[in-house]
Structures are given as structure tokens and as C-alpha cells.
C-alpha positions in Angstrom: -2.1 10.6 -25.1 -0.9 6.9 -26.6 2.5 8.8 -27.2 3.1 9.8 -23.8 2.4 6.0 -22.2 4.8 4.3 -25.4 7.6 6.8 -24.2 7.3 5.7 -20.6 7.1 2.1 -21.2 9.7 2.3 -23.8 11.7 4.1 -20.8 11.0 1.6 -18.4 12.2 -1.8 -20.2 15.1 0.0 -20.8 15.2 -0.6 -16.9 13.5 -3.9 -16.5 12.5 -6.2 -18.7 9.3 -7.6 -17.5 6.6 -9.5 -19.1 3.5 -6.8 -18.3 5.7 -3.3 -19.5 6.0 -6.2 -22.9 2.1 -6.7 -22.8 1.3 -3.1 -21.6 3.5 -1.6 -25.1 2.2 -4.5 -27.5 -1.3 -2.9 -26.9 0.1 0.7 -27.2 2.0 -0.4 -30.3 -1.0 -2.1 -31.6 -3.6 0.5 -31.2 -1.3 3.1 -32.6 -2.0 0.7 -35.9 1.7 -0.7 -35.1 0.4 -4.0 -35.3 3.7 -5.8 -37.6 5.6 -4.8 -34.4 3.1 -5.3 -31.4 2.7 -8.4 -32.6 6.8 -9.0 -32.7 7.0 -7.5 -29.6 4.6 -9.5 -28.3 6.1 -12.9 -30.0 9.7 -12.4 -28.5 7.9 -11.6 -25.2 6.8 -14.8 -25.4 9.9 -16.7 -25.3 11.8 -14.6 -23.2 8.7 -15.4 -20.4 6.6 -18.3 -21.8 4.4 -19.2 -18.7 3.5 -15.4 -18.1 -0.3 -15.1 -17.8 -0.3 -11.0 -18.8 1.6 -12.4 -22.3 -0.3 -14.8 -23.6 -3.8 -13.1 -22.3 -3.0 -10.0 -23.7 -2.2 -11.3 -26.9 -5.1 -13.9 -26.9 -7.0 -10.7 -26.4 -5.8 -9.0 -29.7 -4.8 -12.2 -31.4 -8.0 -14.9 -31.1 
């Protein structure tokens, strides 16, 4: 149900820019083989939220 999760996360991000939403959407994109988009999203999220543990941990989990 990755497409459904992606839709909900993208919609949520239009309403609230939140690092956990960004981290989760990146996960969905990554497992959907949209890895460049996931990396770009995480990198952008880390610029906006550099101290966000969910962002840092999620990116590290996928990009050690």
C-alpha cells in the first residue's frame, strides 16, 4: 500500500511541513525505487530541520 501511504504523506506535507512526515515520505520513496527523490527530500529536510532526530536516523538507516 505504498501508493496510498505516499498520497497521504504528500497531502499531509502540503498542510504541515514536519520532519517526521518528510522522513516517512522519504522511506516510502526509497522502497518504491525513487531513491534520488528520497535523497533529495531528506537532504532538503535536513537543511530545514538540521537537528531532527527522525530525519537524521532515517537517512542514516538508508544511507550509512
